[in-house]
Backbone bond lengths (Angstrom), bond angles and torsions (degrees), N, CA, C in turn:
res aa  C-N    CA-C-N  psi(-1)  N-CA   C-N-CA  omega(-1)  CA-C   N-CA-C  phi
1 X - - - 1.448 - - 1.521 108.92 -
2 X 1.328 116.77 135.69 1.454 117.80 177.99 1.555 111.48 -92.83
3 X 1.288 116.18 173.52 1.471 121.86 -173.77 1.504 111.43 -59.51
4 X 1.318 115.65 -46.28 1.486 119.37 -178.77 1.510 112.29 -59.51
5 X 1.331 117.13 -40.72 1.464 120.58 176.97 1.521 110.84 -66.17
6 X 1.326 116.25 -40.18 1.468 120.98 -177.50 1.521 111.84 -63.35
7 X 1.338 116.37 -39.86 1.451 117.96 -178.57 1.536 112.83 -100.32
8 X 1.340 113.81 7.59 1.482 122.57 173.56 1.518 112.24 53.93
9 X 1.345 113.34 62.12 1.465 119.62 175.10 1.517 109.23 -132.69
10 X 1.300 114.91 150.00 1.482 121.17 176.24 1.510 111.89 -101.32
11 X 1.301 117.89 -11.41 1.455 120.55 -177.56 1.528 112.02 -82.02
12 X 1.298 115.24 153.40 1.469 122.16 178.88 1.516 108.65 -74.65
13 X 1.296 116.70 125.12 1.458 121.88 179.06 1.520 108.87 -94.65
14 X 1.343 118.19 132.65 1.480 119.34 177.82 1.540 111.38 -56.10
15 X 1.311 116.38 145.12 1.469 122.32 -175.02 1.520 112.93 -51.17
16 X 1.318 117.65 -46.35 1.463 120.64 -177.48 1.544 111.04 -62.19
17 X 1.336 115.69 -47.17 1.466 120.58 178.59 1.531 110.81 -64.72
18 X 1.321 115.57 -41.64 1.466 119.99 179.04 1.527 111.03 -59.12
19 X 1.320 115.39 -41.99 1.481 120.88 179.59 1.521 111.47 -62.46
20 X 1.316 116.65 -46.57 1.464 120.28 -179.28 1.540 109.64 -65.19
21 X 1.324 117.00 -43.76 1.462 119.38 177.97 1.529 111.17 -60.83
22 X 1.327 114.68 -39.86 1.475 119.81 177.79 1.547 110.84 -60.32
23 X 1.347 115.62 -45.67 1.456 119.34 177.14 1.521 111.55 -56.75
24 X 1.317 115.08 -43.97 1.460 120.37 -177.33 1.523 111.70 -67.03
25 X 1.325 117.47 -41.31 1.463 121.37 176.81 1.523 111.44 -62.67
26 X 1.341 115.56 -42.68 1.471 120.55 179.43 1.516 110.96 -66.09
27 X 1.338 115.59 -43.22 1.479 119.28 178.32 1.519 111.31 -58.03
28 X 1.331 116.12 -44.57 1.470 120.76 179.10 1.523 110.80 -62.12
29 X 1.325 116.65 -42.40 1.478 120.58 179.90 1.539 110.32 -64.74
30 X 1.310 116.51 -43.10 1.475 120.07 178.51 1.534 110.73 -60.01
31 X 1.326 114.75 -44.42 1.490 118.76 179.64 1.534 109.65 -62.48
32 X 1.325 116.53 -43.25 1.458 120.80 -179.71 1.520 112.05 -60.22
33 X 1.325 117.67 -46.05 1.454 121.85 -176.54 1.534 111.57 -70.17
34 X 1.349 116.19 -44.79 1.467 118.35 -179.16 1.524 111.86 -70.16
35 X 1.320 116.85 -35.84 1.472 120.65 176.75 1.549 109.04 -61.87
36 X 1.300 116.21 -43.90 1.470 120.60 179.06 1.545 110.61 -61.98
37 X 1.324 116.96 -38.56 1.480 120.89 -179.52 1.539 110.21 -64.02
38 X 1.307 118.10 -33.67 1.472 121.43 -177.93 1.507 113.21 -88.98
39 X 1.336 117.59 -13.60 1.465 122.00 -177.08 1.534 112.41 -56.46
40 X 1.310 116.58 -39.59 1.487 120.91 -179.11 1.536 111.55 -61.17
41 X 1.321 116.98 -24.28 1.460 121.47 -178.21 1.515 112.70 -99.60
42 X 1.342 116.14 0.83 1.456 122.69 -178.84 1.509 111.59 55.38
43 X 1.336 115.73 41.36 1.469 121.02 173.29 1.537 109.03 -130.40
44 X 1.295 114.81 151.02 1.465 119.58 176.59 1.517 108.70 -85.30
45 X 1.314 115.93 164.71 1.480 120.17 177.32 1.526 109.85 -60.93
46 X 1.342 117.04 -35.24 1.466 120.78 177.83 1.539 111.35 -65.64
47 X 1.350 116.66 -39.55 1.479 119.53 177.48 1.531 109.67 -66.86
48 X 1.317 116.92 -38.84 1.467 121.51 176.48 1.526 108.75 -59.65
49 X 1.317 116.72 -42.00 1.471 121.75 179.70 1.537 110.45 -61.22
50 X 1.350 116.71 -44.51 1.472 120.34 177.45 1.522 110.54 -59.28
51 X 1.321 117.27 -44.14 1.463 119.88 179.37 1.522 110.96 -61.19
52 X 1.327 117.50 -41.51 1.471 119.84 179.76 1.534 111.15 -66.63
53 X 1.327 116.89 -38.00 1.453 119.95 177.56 1.537 109.16 -62.13
54 X 1.290 116.87 -45.14 1.479 120.76 179.63 1.526 111.96 -63.56
55 X 1.319 116.44 -38.38 1.477 119.59 176.01 1.526 109.36 -61.18
56 X 1.322 116.85 -40.96 1.458 121.67 179.83 1.510 112.76 -64.12
57 X 1.319 117.92 -17.31 1.465 122.34 177.60 1.536 111.41 -75.23
58 X 1.315 116.90 -10.75 1.472 125.16 176.59 1.536 110.84 52.38
59 X 1.318 115.26 53.10 1.465 120.83 175.11 1.514 114.04 91.28
60 X 1.310 117.93 -16.68 1.461 120.63 179.56 1.533 107.61 -84.45
61 X 1.313 118.33 139.02 1.460 120.32 179.06 1.532 111.14 -72.04
62 X 1.321 115.15 161.09 1.469 121.64 177.75 1.526 107.71 -127.55
63 X 1.310 116.97 147.77 1.458 118.67 174.62 1.515 110.51 -91.45
64 X 1.302 117.40 171.65 1.456 122.37 -176.21 1.532 111.67 -60.74
65 X 1.304 116.27 -36.43 1.465 119.80 179.88 1.540 111.39 -64.17
66 X 1.307 116.24 -42.67 1.469 120.70 177.37 1.516 110.27 -62.09
67 X 1.340 117.55 -44.41 1.437 121.03 179.45 1.546 110.40 -60.23
68 X 1.323 115.55 -46.64 1.460 118.69 -177.78 1.522 112.24 -65.05
69 X 1.309 117.81 -37.20 1.481 121.91 177.60 1.521 111.30 -62.02
70 X 1.311 116.52 -37.04 1.471 120.97 -173.88 1.516 115.11 -93.01
71 X 1.324 116.51 -6.39 1.463 120.39 -179.73 1.528 110.96 -63.32
72 X 1.287 117.33 141.96 1.454 122.43 174.69 1.513 109.32 -67.41
73 X 1.336 115.34 -45.11 1.463 120.71 176.35 1.533 106.46 -102.94
74 X 1.326 116.27 109.24 1.472 120.31 -179.24 1.527 107.76 -70.69
75 X 1.326 115.22 131.86 1.464 119.15 -179.40 1.515 110.10 -150.83
76 X 1.318 114.05 158.92 1.456 119.50 -179.67 1.512 112.99 -90.73
77 X 1.314 118.53 -6.16 1.459 120.94 -175.58 1.526 112.56 -102.92
78 X 1.311 117.61 34.36 1.459 121.32 178.42 1.534 109.87 -59.22
79 X 1.303 117.25 -37.48 1.482 120.66 178.56 1.522 110.08 -57.48
80 X 1.321 117.25 -44.77 1.459 121.36 -178.53 1.537 110.72 -65.47
81 X 1.351 116.42 -39.51 1.462 120.14 177.31 1.536 110.34 -60.17
82 X 1.326 114.86 -46.44 1.468 120.73 -179.09 1.532 110.07 -64.39
83 X 1.329 117.10 -41.72 1.464 120.12 178.67 1.530 111.82 -58.53
84 X 1.312 116.79 -40.33 1.472 120.22 178.01 1.529 111.61 -65.93
85 X 1.330 115.34 -38.04 1.485 119.98 178.66 1.532 111.22 -68.93
86 X 1.324 116.08 -32.43 1.485 120.57 177.42 1.527 108.36 -65.85
87 X 1.365 116.96 -45.32 1.446 121.26 179.50 1.541 112.72 -58.69
88 X 1.327 115.87 -33.05 1.457 121.74 178.16 1.532 111.83 -79.05
89 X 1.320 117.20 -13.86 1.454 121.20 -177.52 1.522 114.11 84.44
90 X 1.339 117.53 11.10 1.460 122.26 -177.16 1.518 113.75 -82.25
91 X 1.339 116.57 -25.90 1.455 121.85 178.41 1.526 107.69 -137.68
92 X 1.331 116.11 161.32 1.448 119.38 169.05 1.495 109.68 -131.07
93 X 1.325 113.33 158.57 1.472 121.35 -178.09 1.519 106.86 -109.78
94 X 1.305 114.97 130.97 1.470 119.48 179.66 1.523 108.31 -129.26
95 X 1.323 114.89 150.75 1.456 120.92 176.02 1.494 108.87 -88.02
96 X 1.334 116.02 129.59 1.460 121.74 179.68 1.532 109.52 -60.16
97 X 1.329 118.66 126.91 1.461 120.71 -179.15 1.521 113.61 -63.89
98 X 1.330 118.49 -32.78 1.458 121.60 -177.80 1.526 113.24 -85.47
99 X 1.341 117.61 -19.65 1.435 121.24 179.47 1.533 108.00 -144.75
100 X 1.323 116.01 97.05 1.472 120.87 -172.39 1.515 114.25 -64.10
101 X 1.319 117.80 -12.82 1.482 120.59 176.51 1.509 110.95 -84.73
102 X 1.322 118.21 -13.46 1.445 122.38 -176.39 1.531 110.41 -92.96
103 X 1.313 115.93 125.50 1.449 121.32 178.79 1.534 108.98 -103.27
104 X 1.334 115.49 134.46 1.448 120.58 -179.18 1.535 109.17 -119.99
105 X 1.325 114.28 148.74 1.472 121.67 -177.41 1.528 108.14 -115.07
106 X 1.339 114.35 138.67 1.483 119.76 -177.55 1.521 109.12 -136.03
107 X 1.311 116.26 142.16 1.466 123.04 175.81 1.507 107.91 -72.11
108 X 1.347 117.21 133.41 1.469 121.40 176.73 1.516 110.20 -89.24
109 X 1.319 117.88 165.19 1.482 119.16 175.47 1.528 112.12 -57.94
110 X 1.353 117.79 -38.44 1.468 119.57 175.50 1.504 111.05 -63.01
111 X 1.340 115.58 -41.21 1.476 120.14 177.88 1.501 111.78 -60.06
112 X 1.336 116.73 -42.70 1.458 122.05 178.15 1.520 111.35 -61.90
113 X 1.320 115.16 -44.38 1.454 120.70 -178.59 1.550 110.40 -64.82
114 X 1.317 116.03 -44.07 1.477 119.01 179.84 1.516 111.34 -69.66
115 X 1.320 116.87 -34.76 1.476 120.89 178.81 1.515 110.33 -62.77
116 X 1.307 118.01 -37.33 1.464 120.66 178.08 1.543 110.46 -63.25
117 X 1.333 116.17 -37.58 1.475 119.26 177.47 1.526 110.40 -71.38
118 X 1.342 116.67 -39.24 1.459 120.64 177.48 1.540 111.23 -62.87
119 X 1.332 115.37 -37.42 1.482 120.24 178.35 1.538 110.85 -56.23
120 X 1.321 115.69 -41.79 1.456 120.58 -179.43 1.538 109.30 -61.73
121 X 1.319 116.52 -48.29 1.475 120.47 -179.87 1.536 111.14 -64.11
122 X 1.314 116.92 -39.69 1.484 118.49 179.71 1.502 110.81 -70.73
123 X 1.323 117.88 -36.49 1.478 120.12 177.34 1.527 109.86 -62.67
124 X 1.323 116.53 -39.87 1.475 119.79 177.91 1.525 111.30 -66.38
125 X 1.328 117.10 -37.75 1.470 120.71 177.59 1.526 110.19 -66.31
126 X 1.322 117.22 -41.30 1.450 121.35 179.72 1.520 110.48 -65.97
127 X 1.326 117.20 -40.56 1.459 121.27 177.69 1.521 110.03 -61.42
128 X 1.327 116.43 -41.88 1.461 120.89 178.69 1.534 110.77 -63.54
129 X 1.311 116.83 -43.03 1.471 121.62 -179.05 1.517 110.48 -63.56
130 X 1.320 117.92 -39.66 1.460 122.67 -170.77 1.504 114.33 -101.38
131 X 1.333 116.70 8.80 1.489 120.83 -171.51 1.544 113.31 -60.98
132 X 1.300 118.93 -24.14 1.477 120.98 -177.58 1.523 113.92 -92.72
133 X 1.314 116.56 5.05 1.460 120.67 -177.97 1.521 111.08 -109.37
134 X 1.317 116.96 141.76 1.449 122.33 170.29 1.516 109.26 -83.81
135 X 1.304 116.86 165.39 1.456 120.99 176.68 1.534 110.62 -57.65
136 X 1.327 114.64 -44.02 1.481 119.14 179.78 1.527 111.50 -62.07
137 X 1.314 116.51 -40.38 1.489 119.83 177.99 1.520 111.14 -65.56
138 X 1.331 117.45 -39.04 1.438 120.52 177.82 1.530 111.94 -65.31
139 X 1.325 116.03 -39.56 1.456 119.09 176.76 1.526 111.40 -63.28
140 X 1.316 116.59 -43.36 1.460 121.44 178.74 1.536 109.73 -65.60
141 X 1.288 118.51 -42.99 1.448 122.63 -179.92 1.543 109.38 -60.64
142 X 1.324 116.68 -43.42 1.439 120.01 177.73 1.509 112.92 -63.26
143 X 1.308 117.30 -38.65 1.485 120.87 175.65 1.508 110.71 -60.55
144 X 1.328 115.79 -44.66 1.459 120.52 179.56 1.535 110.59 -64.76
145 X 1.310 117.62 -43.67 1.445 120.15 -179.65 1.533 112.52 -67.95
146 X 1.324 116.34 -29.30 1.471 119.89 176.33 1.539 111.57 -61.84
147 X 1.323 117.55 -23.15 1.454 121.14 178.74 1.520 111.91 -70.84
148 X 1.331 115.15 -18.78 1.450 122.14 177.94 1.484 109.16 -61.89
């Protein structure tokens, strides 16, 4: 479907506006598909992102500032995301031994196990999203997006 069909217009949209509208439509579709992939696990895409960041720490805890810096979607409610993951048992919060005011977050074994299952669902969603692209097209698309 092209942009004009998506927004139900017959008029010619200027290239610059058409491009921005296209980005917005694609962003919304990506959010819809990835959100659906995580729905079965009762986690948001942002919570999934926190879990992946913690996995990347390779057993070392991360503080809220580190999580927020590495988030794909920057947000001020990282604490709330972490609190929800704690309630699910996917992460735990520990007090830093050297600085009792510093709180650190760590992936739990249950969190690791669930993250592996989430990875499968997200990989399937990504494959669905990208199914019409060749490797060469994806490389070119990434080069173009890097200009952003």
